[in-house]
N, C-alpha and C positions, 0 to 999 in steps of 0.2 A: 607304488612301492607297497609290499604287505606291512604290517606293522611289525617293528623291529627289525625289518630289513635296512642296513646302513651300507652302501657301496663305497661310501669315503670310508668308514673304519674299516671295511675288508681291504682296502688296497693297503692304509696304514699296518695293518695285521700281518699283510704280505711281506710290505716291506721289513716289519721286525723280524720275522721269520729268517729273511735272506741275510739280515744284519746278523742275526744271531746264528746262524750256520757258519757265516765268515769268521766271527768272533771265535767260535768255538774251536775251528778247524785249523785257524791262524791265529791265536790267543797273540803274539807279538807284531802282526800285521799294524802297521799305521795306516788308519781310515780317514779319507777326506772326503766330505760330502758339502756339495756346493746346490744352492737352487738361485736361478738368474734373477728371479723376483718373487714376491708373493701375491696372491688377490684378496684385497677388501670385498666385503660386502656390497651388494649393488640392488639398492632400495627400491627403484623404480622399477616400472613394466615395461621392460625393453625387449622387443621382439628382435631375432634373427632370421632371416628369410636368405635364400637362396636362388639363382634363376635353373627353371628345368634345362632348358635350351638355349644356351650362350647365344650363339652364331643365328638362330632362329631368332630370338628377341631384337638382337643388334639389328638383324634386316628390316624388324619389323618397325621400329623407331627410327631408319634410317639414319645408322651410325656407320661411317665408313671405315674399313678394316681389311687386312688380309687373312688373318685367323685370328682366333679367341681360344685361350687356356685357361680352362678351369683351375683354379688353386683350391685351399681350404675353405670349407663353410661357404662365407659369403664374398669370397676376393675370385678376381679373375684377371689376367692378361689377355689386353689388347693389343695384337700385333699390326702395325702400320706399313704402308708402303713408303714413308719418307715421314719428315716433322710435318710437312703442311697437312698431311692427311691426319696425323695424330693431333692438330691442334683442332681441327674439324670434327672428329669423333670426340673429342675432350670437351667441345663447344656442346655438343648434342648431349652427353651422358650428363655434364655437370648442369646443364639447362632444365633436366627432367625434375618437375616438380609437382608434388602431390597436390590436387586441387584442393582435398577439406582442409588442409592446416598449411600448406606452404612450405611444407618440409622440403628438403632435397631428398630423391632417392638413393644418390651415389656420391662418393667420394673417391676423387680423380687425380692420382698421382701421374702426371706426364713426364716421362723419363727421355724424353727425345723421340724416340721410334715407336716407343712403346708404352701404354698406359696401365698403371696399375689400379685396378679399380676394386672397390668395395661398396656392396649394397647396404647402406647404412639407415636404411628406414626403419625408424625403431619402434612404430606402433603398428597397431594389428590391419591387415590387409583383406579388405573382406571383399563377398561377391561385387562385381561390377565396378572395381576400384577405378579412380581415373586419376589421371597425371597429365601434363603439358608439358609439351618440347617446344620453345620458340612458340609460335602462334596457333599449333597443334594438339587437341584435346585427346589423348588415347585412350581408351578404356580395357577393363579387362585384366590388370595386372595380376589378378588373384589365380588367373590361369596360367601365367608366366613363370610364378613361385612355389618354394615348398618350403614348410614352416620347418627350420632349425631348432632352434630351441629358445624360451628365454632365459636373458642373461640375470645371472644372480650373483656374479662376482666380477670384479676389474683389477686389471692390472696394478700392480704397484711395484716401482722401482728397485724397491730395496729387497735384496736376497737374504741369505744365511749360510753361515759355512761352518762346518762341526770338522775338527781334527783333533784326532785323538791322540796326536803329537805336541799339541801345542794348547796351553791354557790362554785362549784370547780373552777371557774376562778380565783377567787381572788388568789389562791394558785398554779393552775395551775399543779393539782394533776394528778400523774400518777401513776398506779399499776398494776400489772398483773392478769391477769384473774382469776386465781386460788384463789385469794382475795374476789372474789365476795360473796362466801358464808357468809363469816365474817361480810361483809358488810351488807348485808340484815339480818343476825342474828343481828347486832347491831341496823339497824333500827326498826325491832322488839321487840327488848329487851328480846333476849333468846341468849343461848349458841351458839356457832358457832358448828353447827353438825358436819364438817369435822374434829374441834379438839376434841370433845368430844365424838362423836357417839351417842349424846342425844338430841334429838328434843323435848324442852318444850314448851307449851302453852304461847302465849303472854302475857304481863300483863294487857292488857284490849283489847277488840274487837276493839278499837281505834286505835292499835298501827300499 
């Protein structure tokens, strides 16, 4: 980035303009803003990598599968024929270990027939990178991946809530994210759709 350029500040300025426009056009409206979580600084040098060609890589390391579905960033879904094949695929992926430091390449969540997999290896993948699956050494992982990002933040499960119709600071209120539908429903004067399964119209257009 050039000196003086701050994309994060630009985003906050855009948020400010949008909210300012809403408050100007609808000064009596009640505004609610919620974040599901926030970010803490991540001080370590953690790399994010993504497979270039997912199916080709799985074939190369002999992971059995029916199909593979790339997801966001480092994640992908491995769809298997049955639970037995899923167990075999899980063993191959979970057993992929980097030779130079003994770290696992993947985190695998076995969901029965499907595997949700994340490429979690956190360090630099240099030319000729070698890893082991079972008793087999495989080289050239650097040709199988593309650099995504250096991690600079990590999730913190505490989020924040602003409501121009209530003063939460007075009571230091904390609530779980799953309470949001109830809070919004109360503000609109309708029944909680999560509790009743029925969404009713507001009492008035100004609600």
